[in-house]
N, C-alpha and C positions, 0 to 999 in steps of 0.2 A: 104574026107568028117569032119575031126574034126573041120577048120574053117565054111566051113560052120555049123556048130551045136555053136562053139565059136558068130561068126556074129549071129544067131540067136538068139541064153541068150544076147547079147551085146545092140541086137537094144530092145527084149522083155523092159531088166531093165531100158534103154532111152528111153524104148512110157512111162514105169510104173514111171517110178521119173519125170516123165514133167509130169505125168496126177495128182502125187498129186501135186505135189507142185502147179500146174495150183489149184486145190479144191483147198487147205491152203489159197493161194492166195486169191480168189474170197469170202471167206468164211470169211476172215479179211474185209473185200470188203464192203462186202454185209456189215456186224455187222456194221460199221464205221458206215455205211453207216444208220442205224437200228437208231447210238442214236444221230446223228447228227439231223435228222428230231425229234426220241426226246425230242431235245434243243431247234433246231430249227423251229416249220411245217412249218412257213414260207414259209422259202427256200427249201421244196421239190424237184420240180419241180429244178433247176442249182442242186442240193444234188443226180436225180437223173440221171440226165444227164450226173453230171461225175461218177457216178457208171454204168453206160453203156460201156459206151465207156473206163472204165477200166478190164470191167471184158470182157471185145473184147478186147481188149491188151492182157488183163491177157492170155484167152484158143483161142492167135493166137500161144501161144508155143509148146500143146502137138497137134495143127494141125503142124507145119514146124518139131518137134519132129521124128512123125507118117509118113513124105514124104522122112524123108534121112533118115527115120529104111528103106518105100519100097524101094530106090534108094539105099542105102548099102546092103540088102537082093539080089535084083535083077543082083550087083556087087561075088554080094558072087557066087551066087547060079549057 
């Protein structure tokens, strides 16, 4: 029983930290994109495309963390 509780705490911690990291990363990428657009408005399309690709890659981390958490919880339960 203690192992299942420790696994639950560990997976919740991992998912929470991944979500915090993704939030910080998304904020940095989006903020820098807005700065770039403000400096060079003619590059808006290129900057937005790169931003969306970056945000998609950043968001992959918490999704992978959730999948791994569910796998670990299934093995511990």
